[in-house]
C-alpha positions in Angstrom: 92.9 104.1 111.0 96.0 103.3 113.0 99.0 102.3 110.9 102.3 101.0 112.4 105.6 101.7 110.8 108.7 99.8 112.2 111.7 102.2 112.3 115.3 102.3 113.3 115.1 105.9 114.7 112.1 108.1 115.5 112.2 111.1 113.2 108.5 111.5 113.1 106.9 111.3 109.6 110.4 111.5 108.1 111.5 108.2 109.8 112.8 105.6 107.4 110.7 102.4 107.4 112.7 99.5 108.7 113.5 96.3 106.8 112.3 93.8 109.3 109.3 94.0 111.7 110.6 91.8 114.5 114.0 93.5 115.0 112.9 97.1 114.6 114.0 99.2 117.6 110.8 101.3 117.5 107.3 101.5 116.0 105.8 104.8 114.9 102.0 104.5 115.0 100.1 107.0 112.9 96.5 107.6 113.7 95.0 109.1 110.6 91.6 109.8 112.2 93.1 111.7 115.2 96.0 113.1 113.1 98.5 112.0 115.7 101.6 109.9 116.0 102.9 107.7 118.9 106.3 106.0 119.2 106.7 102.8 121.2 109.8 100.8 121.8 109.8 97.2 120.5 109.1 95.1 123.6 110.0 91.8 121.9 113.1 92.8 119.9 115.4 90.0 121.3 113.3 87.0 120.3 114.4 83.8 118.6 113.9 83.8 114.8 110.3 82.7 114.1 109.1 83.4 117.7 108.1 87.1 117.2 105.1 88.1 119.3 103.9 91.2 117.4 101.3 92.2 120.0 103.9 92.1 122.8 106.3 94.0 120.4 103.7 96.7 120.0 103.3 97.0 123.7 99.6 95.9 123.2 98.9 99.0 121.1 96.0 98.2 118.7 96.7 98.9 115.0 94.8 98.3 111.8 97.8 97.9 109.5 101.5 97.6 109.4 103.8 98.9 106.7 107.3 97.3 106.7 110.1 96.2 104.4 110.2 92.6 105.6 108.4 90.3 108.0 108.6 86.7 109.1 105.8 84.2 108.6 105.1 83.8 112.3 104.7 87.5 112.8 102.6 87.8 109.7 100.3 85.0 110.8 99.9 86.4 114.3 99.1 89.8 112.9 96.5 88.3 110.5 94.9 86.5 113.4 94.5 89.8 115.2 92.9 91.3 112.1 95.9 93.5 111.2 96.7 93.9 107.5 100.4 94.0 106.5 101.7 96.0 103.5 105.2 96.0 101.9 106.9 99.3 102.1 107.7 100.8 98.7 108.9 104.3 99.8 111.7 105.3 102.1 109.9 107.4 104.8 106.7 107.0 106.7 105.2 109.9 104.8 106.1 108.4 101.4 104.5 105.1 102.4 101.5 106.6 104.0 100.8 108.5 100.7 101.2 105.3 98.8 98.9 103.4 101.1 96.2 106.0 100.8 96.3 105.7 97.0 96.4 101.8 97.2 99.9 101.6 95.7 101.3 99.2 98.4 100.9 95.5 98.0 99.7 93.4 100.9 102.1 90.7 102.2 101.4 87.0 101.7 103.2 84.0 103.2 105.2 83.8 99.9 106.9 87.1 100.6 108.0 86.4 104.2 111.5 86.3 105.5 112.8 82.7 105.7 115.7 83.6 108.0 118.9 85.5 107.7 121.3 82.7 107.0 122.9 82.4 103.6 120.4 81.0 101.0 117.5 81.6 103.3 115.3 83.3 100.7 114.8 86.4 102.8 113.0 89.0 100.6 114.5 92.1 102.2 
């Protein structure tokens, strides 16, 4: 399984999971089958709010799941169309969240939990 973790800085498995998918500087992709990690720069970081293209952001890397602190409805919908499940981070680091994912302790995002923008009163959940 390939799991994507948006991060501010790449510190391997100790990286802190970022609070918003679309504006994360990097993505650390953990391949649990191959026991490997790959870091890619966010190729779509400077998009307009609501216009995130997650497949472009991931530099066309194929993933099975994303674990993140927050995500917009557009990105969540596009990831769902691509068959990617999105989970809400509950731990601080990649390793914390990976352990929680393995034991089914992370909840899956729904449209009700998405970021509504970053303006005052926007309802952003992160």
